[in-house]
Short mmCIF file of the C-alpha atoms (twelve columns), coordinates in Angstrom:
data_MODEL
# 
_entry.id   MODEL 
# 
loop_
_atom_site.group_PDB 
_atom_site.id 
_atom_site.type_symbol 
_atom_site.label_atom_id 
_atom_site.label_alt_id 
_atom_site.label_comp_id 
_atom_site.label_asym_id 
_atom_site.label_seq_id 
_atom_site.Cartn_x 
_atom_site.Cartn_y 
_atom_site.Cartn_z 
_atom_site.pdbx_PDB_model_num 
ATOM 1   C CA . MET A 1   -155.053 -19.358 215.205 1 
ATOM 2   C CA . THR A 2   -152.800 -21.344 217.498 1 
ATOM 3   C CA . GLU A 3   -149.517 -22.753 216.344 1 
ATOM 4   C CA . GLU A 4   -149.203 -26.512 216.680 1 
ATOM 5   C CA . LYS A 5   -146.015 -27.847 218.194 1 
ATOM 6   C CA . SER A 6   -144.141 -30.423 216.205 1 
ATOM 7   C CA . PRO A 7   -142.810 -33.438 218.109 1 
ATOM 8   C CA . GLU A 8   -139.262 -32.275 217.366 1 
ATOM 9   C CA . SER A 9   -139.856 -28.972 219.130 1 
ATOM 10  C CA . GLU A 10  -140.935 -30.594 222.381 1 
ATOM 11  C CA . THR A 11  -138.317 -31.170 225.043 1 
ATOM 12  C CA . VAL A 12  -137.797 -34.872 225.618 1 
ATOM 13  C CA . THR A 13  -137.183 -35.769 229.243 1 
ATOM 14  C CA . ARG A 14  -137.146 -38.854 231.424 1 
ATOM 15  C CA . GLU A 15  -140.740 -38.005 232.351 1 
ATOM 16  C CA . THR A 16  -141.690 -38.154 228.654 1 
ATOM 17  C CA . GLY A 17  -140.490 -41.759 228.514 1 
ATOM 18  C CA . LEU A 18  -142.163 -42.660 231.790 1 
ATOM 19  C CA . GLU A 19  -145.429 -41.163 230.513 1 
ATOM 20  C CA . LEU A 20  -145.114 -43.289 227.375 1 
ATOM 21  C CA . LEU A 21  -144.573 -46.367 229.522 1 
ATOM 22  C CA . GLU A 22  -147.509 -45.572 231.814 1 
ATOM 23  C CA . SER A 23  -149.782 -44.911 228.828 1 
ATOM 24  C CA . SER A 24  -149.190 -48.444 227.475 1 
ATOM 25  C CA . GLU A 25  -152.719 -49.698 228.186 1 
ATOM 26  C CA . ALA A 26  -152.515 -52.862 226.067 1 
ATOM 27  C CA . LEU A 27  -149.221 -53.832 227.688 1 
ATOM 28  C CA . LYS A 28  -150.733 -53.320 231.139 1 
ATOM 29  C CA . LYS A 29  -153.137 -56.164 230.308 1 
ATOM 30  C CA . MET A 30  -150.062 -58.407 230.464 1 
ATOM 31  C CA . PRO A 31  -148.919 -57.410 233.963 1 
ATOM 32  C CA . HIS A 32  -145.989 -59.833 234.181 1 
ATOM 33  C CA . ILE A 33  -144.460 -58.281 231.068 1 
ATOM 34  C CA . PHE A 34  -145.458 -54.708 231.916 1 
ATOM 35  C CA . GLU A 35  -143.874 -54.924 235.376 1 
ATOM 36  C CA . LYS A 36  -140.619 -56.323 234.004 1 
ATOM 37  C CA . VAL A 37  -140.457 -53.669 231.267 1 
ATOM 38  C CA . LYS A 38  -141.113 -51.035 233.926 1 
ATOM 39  C CA . LYS A 39  -138.390 -52.490 236.174 1 
ATOM 40  C CA . LEU A 40  -135.814 -52.550 233.354 1 
ATOM 41  C CA . TRP A 41  -136.790 -49.198 231.808 1 
ATOM 42  C CA . GLY A 42  -133.740 -46.972 231.628 1 
ATOM 43  C CA . PHE A 43  -131.162 -49.763 232.050 1 
ATOM 44  C CA . PRO A 44  -129.066 -51.605 229.447 1 
ATOM 45  C CA . ALA A 45  -130.837 -54.888 230.340 1 
ATOM 46  C CA . PHE A 46  -134.038 -53.424 228.848 1 
ATOM 47  C CA . PHE A 47  -132.741 -54.207 225.352 1 
ATOM 48  C CA . ASN A 48  -131.988 -57.860 226.135 1 
ATOM 49  C CA . TYR A 49  -135.478 -58.258 227.548 1 
ATOM 50  C CA . MET A 50  -137.003 -56.651 224.462 1 
ATOM 51  C CA . ASP A 51  -135.064 -59.092 222.295 1 
ATOM 52  C CA . SER A 52  -136.360 -62.001 224.350 1 
ATOM 53  C CA . LEU A 53  -139.918 -60.753 223.800 1 
ATOM 54  C CA . MET A 54  -139.750 -59.769 220.159 1 
ATOM 55  C CA . LEU A 55  -137.426 -62.285 218.521 1 
ATOM 56  C CA . VAL A 56  -138.434 -65.821 217.683 1 
ATOM 57  C CA . GLU A 57  -136.047 -68.221 219.363 1 
ATOM 58  C CA . GLN A 58  -135.092 -71.515 217.776 1 
ATOM 59  C CA . GLY A 59  -137.461 -74.215 218.981 1 
ATOM 60  C CA . ARG A 60  -140.139 -71.666 219.906 1 
ATOM 61  C CA . GLU A 61  -141.400 -70.843 216.415 1 
ATOM 62  C CA . SER A 62  -144.926 -71.911 217.350 1 
ATOM 63  C CA . ARG A 63  -145.341 -69.116 219.919 1 
ATOM 64  C CA . GLN A 64  -148.539 -67.168 219.352 1 
ATOM 65  C CA . GLY A 65  -146.979 -63.713 219.540 1 
ATOM 66  C CA . PHE A 66  -148.449 -60.538 220.956 1 
ATOM 67  C CA . PRO A 67  -151.672 -58.777 220.079 1 
ATOM 68  C CA . GLU A 68  -150.957 -55.982 217.610 1 
ATOM 69  C CA . ALA A 69  -151.505 -53.216 220.185 1 
ATOM 70  C CA . VAL A 70  -148.970 -54.768 222.585 1 
ATOM 71  C CA . TYR A 71  -146.440 -55.126 219.783 1 
ATOM 72  C CA . HIS A 72  -146.878 -51.449 218.840 1 
ATOM 73  C CA . GLU A 73  -146.478 -50.297 222.444 1 
ATOM 74  C CA . LEU A 74  -143.336 -52.393 222.956 1 
ATOM 75  C CA . ASN A 75  -141.946 -51.080 219.690 1 
ATOM 76  C CA . ALA A 76  -142.733 -47.482 220.674 1 
ATOM 77  C CA . LEU A 77  -140.954 -47.925 224.011 1 
ATOM 78  C CA . GLU A 78  -137.874 -49.422 222.394 1 
ATOM 79  C CA . ASN A 79  -137.802 -46.698 219.739 1 
ATOM 80  C CA . PHE A 80  -138.076 -44.002 222.398 1 
ATOM 81  C CA . PHE A 81  -135.103 -45.488 224.249 1 
ATOM 82  C CA . LEU A 82  -133.099 -45.870 221.014 1 
ATOM 83  C CA . HIS A 83  -133.724 -42.291 219.908 1 
ATOM 84  C CA . HIS A 84  -133.546 -40.611 223.335 1 
ATOM 85  C CA . PRO A 85  -131.073 -42.653 225.418 1 
ATOM 86  C CA . ASP A 86  -130.110 -39.735 227.632 1 
ATOM 87  C CA . ALA A 87  -133.737 -39.009 228.475 1 
ATOM 88  C CA . ALA A 88  -134.657 -42.678 228.891 1 
ATOM 89  C CA . GLY A 89  -131.587 -43.654 230.907 1 
ATOM 90  C CA . HIS A 90  -132.160 -44.223 234.601 1 
ATOM 91  C CA . PRO A 91  -130.686 -41.460 236.804 1 
ATOM 92  C CA . SER A 92  -128.623 -44.005 238.743 1 
ATOM 93  C CA . LEU A 93  -126.659 -45.129 235.666 1 
ATOM 94  C CA . VAL A 94  -122.902 -44.856 235.902 1 
ATOM 95  C CA . ALA A 95  -120.689 -43.899 232.958 1 
ATOM 96  C CA . ALA A 96  -120.058 -47.570 232.057 1 
ATOM 97  C CA . ASP A 97  -123.821 -48.202 231.828 1 
ATOM 98  C CA . ARG A 98  -124.296 -45.186 229.580 1 
ATOM 99  C CA . GLU A 99  -121.460 -46.397 227.339 1 
ATOM 100 C CA . GLU A 100 -123.048 -49.870 227.206 1 
ATOM 101 C CA . ILE A 101 -126.332 -48.305 226.070 1 
ATOM 102 C CA . LYS A 102 -124.514 -46.311 223.367 1 
ATOM 103 C CA . GLN A 103 -122.819 -49.504 222.161 1 
ATOM 104 C CA . ILE A 104 -126.138 -51.401 222.083 1 
ATOM 105 C CA . ILE A 105 -127.720 -48.598 220.058 1 
ATOM 106 C CA . LYS A 106 -124.771 -48.540 217.664 1 
ATOM 107 C CA . GLU A 107 -124.995 -52.327 217.148 1 
ATOM 108 C CA . ARG A 108 -128.742 -52.135 216.550 1 
ATOM 109 C CA . ALA A 109 -128.254 -49.384 213.968 1 
ATOM 110 C CA . ILE A 110 -125.783 -51.577 212.096 1 
ATOM 111 C CA . LYS A 111 -128.199 -54.534 212.171 1 
ATOM 112 C CA . ILE A 112 -131.092 -52.378 210.980 1 
ATOM 113 C CA . ASN A 113 -129.036 -50.938 208.130 1 
ATOM 114 C CA . TYR A 114 -127.842 -54.402 207.159 1 
ATOM 115 C CA . THR A 115 -131.308 -55.968 207.153 1 
ATOM 116 C CA . ALA A 116 -132.853 -53.012 205.329 1 
ATOM 117 C CA . GLY A 117 -130.415 -53.335 202.414 1 
ATOM 118 C CA . ASP A 118 -131.029 -54.647 198.930 1 
ATOM 119 C CA . ARG A 119 -131.814 -58.375 199.083 1 
ATOM 120 C CA . ARG A 120 -131.292 -59.202 195.389 1 
# 
């Protein structure tokens, strides 16, 4: 009987994130978006681009949105970066970039906690 590894026991590296990105088959069917995500992967600007893709902007409420598979892949990429910023961060990042990423993650955690609260 072989012991199964839990996801927590696996070492998360930059390659893990790049493999996740490269395995995004539905996203690859939208090459203009895939290439930009790939270009921004590991940089603070990735989060601004994700916001521009995922949030409905005023005056653009009639946008069709993404197919479900694309949405899930984008969400998985963002979650990977949020939970593993050191692994996802590009090797060329300077200390200020890494601090900016930490601040972005902190702000997102506050927003998530706020929006997940009791709405009574």
